[in-house]
C-alpha positions, 0 to 999 in steps of 0.5 A: 783090887777095888781102890774105891773101897780104900780111903786115901791116906798118908803113912807115917812110920816112926810116928812116936818120935818128935818129928812124927809128933810135929808132922802129925799135928801139922798134917792133921790141920790139912784135913788129910787121913793119916795112918801111923806106925811105930814099934810102940803104941801111938802117944794117946795125945796123937790118936785123935789126929790119925785115922788109924794107928798100929804098933808094929815093926816095919819089917812085918810084911803082913802088917804092912800089906794089911794096912795097904789093903785098907788104905790107898797110900798116896805118900809115905813119910819114912821116919823109922830108923835105928840111929847112929850110936846104936847102929855102931853097936848093932850093925846087923840090926841097923841094916835090917831096920834102916835098909831092908825096912826102907827097901820094903817100903819103897816096894810098897810105894811102887805097888801103890802107884801101880794100882792107882796110876799116880806116883806115890810120894816117898819122903825120906830123912837122911843125915849128915852122917852120909858124909865121910870127910877125910881131914880137918880142912875138908870139914870146913868146906860147905859141902854139896850133896855129892861130895865126900859121901864115903861115911865111916859109920853103919848108920851113914852107910845105911843112909847113903845106900837108901838115898840110892835105892830111892833114886833107883825106884824113882828113875829106873825100877821096872823101866825095862818091863815089856809093858809101860809102868804107870805111876812110880815112886816120887822119892824126895830126901832131906839130908838133915843136920843135927836136930835140936828139940825142946820137947823130947829128951835126947836119946843118945844120938851122936849129934846130941851133945848140944841138946844134952847140955841144955837139958842137963843145965835146966835140971841143975845137973852136971854134964860131961860133953863127949866131944871137944869144945871146938867140935863144929857141925850144922844144926837145926831146931826141930820145928824147922826140920818138920817144916822142911819136910812139909815144904818138900812134900808140898813142892811140885815134882817138876820144881825139883832138880835133884832127889837129895837135898842138904839143909842147914840152919846154923853151924856152931861148936860145942863151946858155942852151945856152952856159951849160950847155956851160960847166958840162961842158966845159973852156974851150969856145970859143963865139962868136956871129956871127949869119947874117942869113938863118938868124937871120931864119928863127929869129926867125919862130918862136915862143919857146914853144908851147901843147901842152895838147891833146897832154898832155890827149888822149894823155898827152904828158909829156916826160922831159927838161928843159934841165938833165937833157937835158945831165946824163943824155943829151947830155953822157955820150953825146956825150963817149963818141962822141968819146972812142972815136973 
């Protein structure tokens, strides 16, 4: 294949999600060519910021091969996924989307690197759902990346397996071939905590009890929280999550000591969220009615994670804690959303 006929580009899957929005805006400022793929047509507000966009399924191999025949993909941000709660109801579909889709994209990344002779970056968002913590005492420890990775959900199993797939493609795939393989896959993974967004409505994720509470209060609607008040997990404001992806992407490969990195901004309970909501909204109506299945899922996740390697290797440093996430990001933007509607 004549690589001179193809433009170098960064491929972003799941581009219509909020992380995709933030990523596209930030990368467009770096004057790089972006190719966006999502199941649905790309948000019109983003179309001027990408070189090409395609509505389609990442499992559509003809679509993906057509894209790489046109563009030399140097980096893949693989954001597309079937999320935790939905994955429990459709485990077969979750496996196809989350695992088979990732495997096909890893193969595509390797194919691209073989053509170019340069390692293709593959940036993969994982999740604290990768953990499975047996008891309350263990939940309170700040867990490292290799500890308690025996998840209790399909989504968590998918994420752990894809982390290993990435490591395999980065370090072992075709290394026993008769001819040395040039290039390869530079797999980099962030294990995200619960992400809190001001710009999109929560979509039913298992960590969405915090964002759902805020959006309900901003609309003057009652909210029945589906976990106990004491339920505590790590969280992060969405802008910090997007910046973390960009920082990991920009880091030199030789600076990275591992393939998978925990990150965390703050750990807080559902009651902590409720207390913050009461500071900013008049008489919010919050009740706690735990949903047994969803509560069990959250209870299998750690209350905190150890993110020292990310801070050391590529300078991870979140800007938002719980208090300024509310005062400077969540409350102003969510309130404006419903005031203007």
